Steps between C-alpha positions, in 0.01 A plus 500: 500500500836388366353422158355848478836659572666288232227575247506869581873508434454312172228749391711803576800349322298414193344847480839659490597308188162475322205741503267232364376711213395230254246220529788250466677666799190478716423137413858398540515673841185320619636162399825578675326621816285179508813289470673703770229466764460133419873446553485689833183325609369551853153447656409859422145644502612789279332578174690732263309729263666685213324742261651607169431629155712523182492780247621254238276247324589131512329172424517259790437128441391249760770240555335242267395746223660512159556839333414358158161382632409797719655805329554670166870462532607686191299808587640495854860480379443770241357735768770414756253343737695240702353154560578362845415172667414526870552237765130454580219334312193662336449673172679763291469872578621831355625722776570872480392846623162504667539149637578479872687178586538341842696213651426316824736263676312270736621216725349165405447391861212748544180296519332722244772444241621139538352390161472663158126521524493645849761762409302608194186530710670692784688753281225560248231550769730725701533721193130481408394594856748791509341654188137402541394834664624689197408229246166339606483281191846344549536119492761224478472298180702211361686451829743794462326778308333807649213633292241779497170380349684193366768710319855439618729774640741290706689178422714303747718190538729326746831319532540265791811372680513287809499793750395809302246601237543772240155631410485783249258679272385810319231771531401687188410856595605731217630261237476543120296186427498567126857376456448154638358360175813605319732284707295223660306228325186354649625284791547130440331433831225709656267484799140394424360839594688670221276328242742568212475879541772702328745701706310829484173334607665294770726763665438841654666757718402517865328835565730582794820701502834335568522665843173346612598156378837523672353617828227234494746217439739620768222551756344160419821310573579707808157401637557121462503356853804328639732622227796732513516673166799707384354709217749596226259727313731579212856427392 
């Protein structure tokens, strides 16, 4: 448990100097936390879950995305919408109020997560199963999207190191979808199931309150067998 003591100390220290109010703060913290647990590697069976939401809008690019290709840069700058590049892959998103974000930190030596494909399957199906009683038409599409009747409400991606995985994503639950077209272009790459649909036809809010989503995710990871899961529900 040495690593947990060191990480807990680091969390408490960070929170005293930074309340993680902006999207940049949250993403920067997650990247730091991933680097920290990788550096202090041990054969842990812990999975860390963090839930957060920002009241500020921000565009977040996947690590290989270009703002000129994926966004309306001038409009974003004019409206003081920051454009941030995250450490994981995947597409470009516009975060803000009404979008619940989560981050998982998972050891790579777990049998269910020792490849990219197996990790995607494990995490996405854990989330799908946790919500299926409330959302009977939920499905996993395009490897890392959660959908209701083939309309996306959750996007996800991962960053892998030798010993630890950062797996994070979003759940739209009360988000103003009408603003997406102002700042995001049609994506340069899209899953086949999207079928060239525009943002408003492709995305929707999940018909569950934030509290239900948070409780379902926390319960789902607590129920995973053979794992010890410190749940940092919000920072």
